[in-house]
N, C-alpha and C positions, 0 to 999 in steps of 0.2 A: 399270758395267753400258754392254754394247756399244752402238757407234755407231751400228747399223741400230734399237734402242731409243732411241736419242735423238732421232734423227729420228723415227720416230712420236711421242714425247712432242711435239715440235716443231710437229708436224700438227696435234696432238691440241689443243694451247695454241692455237693460231692456228685453231681452229674450232669452230662452235656445235656444241652439244650438240644433235640432231633427233631427233625419232621417225621411225617408217616412214615417214611421210603426207611430211614434209620432207624425208627421204632421196629417194622417188621422186621427187618433182617436183622436184628439184634436180637427181638425174641424166638425170631425162628432157629437159630443158629441157637441161643441158649437152651430152647427146648430139643435141639437132637434133630431138626427136618431138616430133609434138604430142600432146593426150589421142588422137584419132581414128587417128593412125598407131602409136601404139603399142595403142592397141585392135584395130586389123587384124592385128598383128603376133601376139599373143598369142592371138586369137580369143574377143574378151571387145566387150561394145557398150562404146562410148567414155564412155559415162556411168558407169560401172562404175569405168573411172580419177580421173573427178571424185570418186567416194564413196570410193576410197583415198586421195585428194590430202586430201578437204574435210571429208569426214564420220566419218573414224575407220573406215574399213571395213578389214577383212583378207581378203587374198586366202585363197585353198585354195592346199595346197602345190606343187599343179600349177600352179596360176596363179601362184605366188610365183617357182616357177623358170621358167615361160616370159617371165615380164616381167628376172628378173635374166640370159635368157642372151640376149635381145635389146639388156637395156643393157650387157651385157658387164661384171657386175658378181655378183658372189655373192651367194647369199639371204643368208649371216651379213650382209654390208653392208649390205643394206637391210632388215632385221631390227631387227639390234644394232649397227650402225657399226661394227665391231670395227677394232680400229687399225690389224691389217697390210691389209685393205681400202681404209680410210682412206688409208692412203699408196700403195698401188695405184694410188687414183684421185686423187689429189693429185698426184703425182708425174709430170712430163711427161716428166723421163726414163727410161725405164724401164730400161734398160742402168745407168744409175748403181743403180735400184732394186733389181735384179738383184745387181749386185755387193755392195751390204750386206746382201741376204740373204746372200751368198756368205761371205762376212766371219762373218755371225752364227755359221755354219758351225764357224768352225775353233777350234783350242783355244786354251784363254785367253792364253797365251801369244805367239800368233802373232795375237789379237786386240791384243792390249797394243803389238805393235808396228805394228798400223795406226794406233792410236789416235794413238803417237810420231808417226807420219809427217804425219797427218792434222793433229796439233796443229802442228808445225812448220809444215807450210804454210799454216795460217791466221795464225798467227803472221807468219809472213814479210810475207804478204797485206797484214797489219793495219801493219808498217812499215812497207810501200812506201806505205801509203794513209797514213799519219803523217807522212812524209819528202815527200809531195807537197802 
């Protein structure tokens, strides 16, 4: 299993499985939008955001795209909570995330070398913690 996949699994393990309504509300709040502000940005009435978040309403493809663009997430993340998008939205160090994605494209042999280095680094840190 590649390093990036392990990272994604750890994120998934620590996150609650949620539906569209919960993901929309969570990401809207994380991005600092009120229902009214998001509604204005995407061109719908503010009460419609409440319907999406609380009443199970589903947006049209066009509105879904506008929501995703405004909140800087993918439509897949909003609708399905895909692991890649979850990682993108959960990891604050985007450079590290990009490095994991680059590592994933390496050959199996090169990935194994990276894993060995990571394991060595993590083991070293654990030993240091035990020694202190």
